[in-house]
Each structure stands twice: as C-alpha cells, then as structure tokens.
C-alpha positions as CSV (number, residue, x, y, z in Angstrom):
1,M,170.2,-55.0,-83.9
2,L,169.3,-53.3,-80.6
3,A,166.4,-55.8,-80.2
4,S,168.9,-58.7,-80.7
5,K,171.3,-57.2,-78.2
6,S,168.6,-56.8,-75.5
7,G,166.9,-60.1,-76.2
8,Q,163.6,-58.7,-77.4
9,K,162.3,-61.7,-79.4
10,K,158.8,-60.2,-80.2
11,T,160.4,-57.0,-81.4
12,V,162.8,-58.9,-83.6
13,Q,159.9,-60.8,-85.1
14,V,157.9,-57.6,-85.7
15,L,161.0,-56.1,-87.5
16,F,161.2,-59.1,-89.8
17,K,157.5,-59.0,-90.6
18,N,158.1,-55.5,-91.7
19,G,161.0,-56.2,-94.0
20,A,164.1,-56.0,-91.9
21,N,167.2,-57.6,-93.5
22,V,168.3,-60.5,-91.3
23,N,171.9,-60.2,-92.5
24,W,172.3,-56.4,-92.3
25,K,175.7,-55.3,-90.9
26,N,176.6,-52.2,-88.9
27,K,179.8,-50.3,-89.5
28,E,181.7,-52.8,-87.3
29,G,180.4,-55.6,-89.5
30,L,178.2,-57.0,-86.8
31,T,175.0,-58.8,-87.7
32,S,172.0,-59.4,-85.4
33,L,173.1,-63.1,-85.1
34,I,176.6,-62.1,-84.0
35,I,175.2,-59.7,-81.4
36,A,172.6,-62.1,-80.1
37,S,175.3,-64.8,-79.8
38,Q,177.6,-62.4,-77.9
39,F,174.9,-61.6,-75.4
40,G,173.7,-65.2,-75.1
41,H,170.1,-64.7,-76.3
42,L,169.4,-68.3,-77.5
43,K,165.8,-67.6,-78.4
44,I,166.9,-64.7,-80.7
45,V,169.6,-66.8,-82.2
46,K,167.0,-69.5,-83.1
47,C,164.7,-66.9,-84.5
48,L,167.4,-65.4,-86.7
49,I,168.5,-68.8,-88.0
50,D,164.9,-69.6,-88.8
51,K,164.8,-66.4,-90.8
52,H,168.0,-67.6,-92.7
53,A,170.6,-65.5,-91.0
54,E,174.1,-66.3,-92.4
55,L,175.7,-68.5,-89.8
56,N,179.3,-67.9,-91.0
57,E,179.2,-64.1,-91.5
58,Q,182.3,-62.4,-90.0
59,D,182.6,-58.9,-88.5
60,R,185.4,-56.6,-89.5
61,F,187.7,-58.4,-87.0
62,G,186.8,-61.8,-88.5
63,W,184.6,-62.9,-85.5
64,T,181.6,-65.2,-86.3
65,A,178.5,-65.8,-84.1
66,L,180.1,-69.0,-82.8
67,M,183.4,-67.3,-81.9
68,M,181.5,-64.5,-80.1
69,A,179.4,-67.1,-78.1
70,L,182.7,-68.8,-77.1
71,K,184.5,-65.6,-76.2
72,F,181.7,-64.4,-74.0
73,G,181.0,-67.8,-72.3
74,R,177.6,-68.3,-73.9
75,K,177.8,-72.1,-73.9
76,Q,174.1,-72.8,-74.7
77,V,174.4,-70.6,-77.8
78,A,177.7,-72.2,-78.8
79,Q,176.3,-75.7,-78.4
80,F,173.2,-74.8,-80.5
81,L,175.3,-73.3,-83.2
82,M,177.6,-76.3,-83.2
83,C,174.6,-78.6,-83.9
84,N,174.0,-76.8,-87.2
85,Q,175.9,-78.7,-90.0
86,N,176.3,-75.5,-91.9
87,I,178.5,-73.8,-89.3
88,D,182.1,-73.5,-90.5
89,I,184.3,-74.2,-87.5
90,R,187.5,-73.8,-89.7
91,L,187.0,-70.0,-90.1
92,T,189.6,-67.8,-88.4
93,N,189.4,-64.3,-87.1
94,N,192.0,-61.6,-87.9
95,A,194.4,-63.1,-85.3
96,G,194.2,-66.5,-86.9
97,H,192.1,-68.0,-84.1
98,N,189.6,-70.7,-85.0
99,A,186.7,-72.0,-82.9
100,L,188.9,-74.7,-81.3
101,M,191.5,-72.2,-80.2
102,I,188.9,-69.8,-78.8
103,A,187.1,-72.6,-76.9
104,S,190.5,-73.9,-75.6
105,F,191.8,-70.6,-74.2
106,E,188.4,-69.7,-72.8
107,G,188.2,-73.0,-71.0
108,H,185.1,-74.5,-72.6
109,F,185.8,-78.2,-72.2
110,D,182.5,-79.4,-73.6
111,I,182.7,-77.2,-76.7
112,V,186.4,-78.3,-77.3
113,T,185.1,-81.9,-77.1
114,L,182.3,-81.1,-79.7
115,I,184.7,-79.4,-82.0
116,L,187.2,-82.3,-81.9
117,Q,184.4,-84.8,-82.6
118,R,183.5,-82.7,-85.6
119,D,186.9,-82.0,-87.0
120,V,190.0,-83.3,-85.2
121,T,192.3,-81.9,-88.0
122,L,192.0,-78.5,-86.4
123,I,194.0,-79.7,-83.4
124,N,197.4,-78.6,-84.7
125,E,196.4,-75.5,-86.7
126,K,198.4,-72.4,-85.9
127,D,197.3,-68.8,-85.4
128,H,199.2,-65.9,-86.9
129,Q,201.7,-66.0,-84.0
130,G,202.3,-69.8,-84.5
131,Y,200.3,-70.9,-81.5
132,T,198.1,-74.0,-81.5
133,A,195.0,-74.7,-79.4
134,L,197.2,-76.7,-77.0
135,M,199.6,-73.8,-76.5
136,L,196.7,-71.4,-75.8
137,A,195.1,-73.8,-73.4
138,A,198.4,-74.2,-71.5
139,Q,199.0,-70.4,-71.5
140,Y,195.5,-69.8,-70.0
141,N,195.8,-72.6,-67.4
142,S,193.2,-75.0,-68.8
143,A,194.7,-78.3,-67.5
144,S,191.7,-80.4,-68.4
145,I,191.6,-79.0,-71.9
146,V,195.4,-79.6,-72.3
147,K,194.9,-83.2,-71.3
148,L,192.0,-83.6,-73.7
149,L,194.0,-82.1,-76.6
150,L,197.0,-84.3,-75.9
151,E,194.8,-87.4,-75.7
152,S,193.3,-86.3,-79.1
153,G,196.6,-86.1,-80.8
154,A,197.8,-82.5,-80.3
155,S,201.5,-82.1,-81.0
156,L,203.7,-80.9,-78.0
157,N,206.2,-79.2,-80.3
158,C,205.1,-77.1,-83.3
159,R,207.7,-75.0,-85.0
160,G,210.1,-75.0,-82.1
161,V,207.6,-73.8,-79.6
162,T,206.4,-76.0,-76.8
163,A,203.1,-75.9,-74.9
C-alpha cells in the first residue's frame, strides 16, 4: 500500500511477484487501487488492474477508486477508470453520493459528460439528504455543469427542493 501511495511502480511489481494480495484492505478498508487512485498514480492504477484488482471495492466509508480519483481531482485516473466497462458508476458512498454527484460538486465537466454518456439515468438520483447532482453542482458554483445537467434532463425540482 505504501508503494501505491508513493507511486513506486517497480516496488509494487516486486511485491506482486512475491505473492502480495492485490485486493488486501487495511483497517480503513482501503485497497492499493483506491490509494493509487487518490494520489493520482496512473501507472500504478494500470498495474493493479492488470493484476486483477477489484475495481468496485469500497472502503469503510463506501468510497471506490473512481470516487477517490474524482474527489482529489485526479482526472487522468478517473478517465482511465471510466474506460473500463466493469466499473460500477452506480455505487454510492455512505453519504449516498454516486460518481456523477461527486464529479458534479468537484467541478469535473469532462467526467460528468462521460458519466452521462454512460448512464444518464443517474441524473436525478438523490443522496441521503435528498440532493441530486444538479443541486450539488449549483451549491458548489459549477455553472457549466449545472447547464450540462439541465440540458441532459435533470429535474429542477425534486421532492420540494430546488437547485
């Protein structure tokens, strides 16, 4: 895990050659893939996926590798993960946020576009507080994402709350 965090690809490869478990979790539920995604180490992410790392594993807070990449602004990693057909963009973290919501409130226009192309039905999903991606984008002042979500069919009024 430390090698994944610090981007030491050769060390990661040596560890796997010597039997390291690619899907091992620490006490927080973090895997090497989640950590490498959080720190933006694309080469490590590719290496871990080549070794069959579980793409949709969640930590104890429900965060996946894709969610971490989005949260920490690792767009290259997020785009790479989005290209994998096995990535589950419908998973939610413990707050009920899915990948579209996180990309929306973090201001990742390109990723929001990719997610909508893949599954537009996420557009009006609600988190545990009843917020949609549109509401979160509006709250965090992402005007271009608000416009994109509206053009893609986001509802202005969900459960009596307006974006």
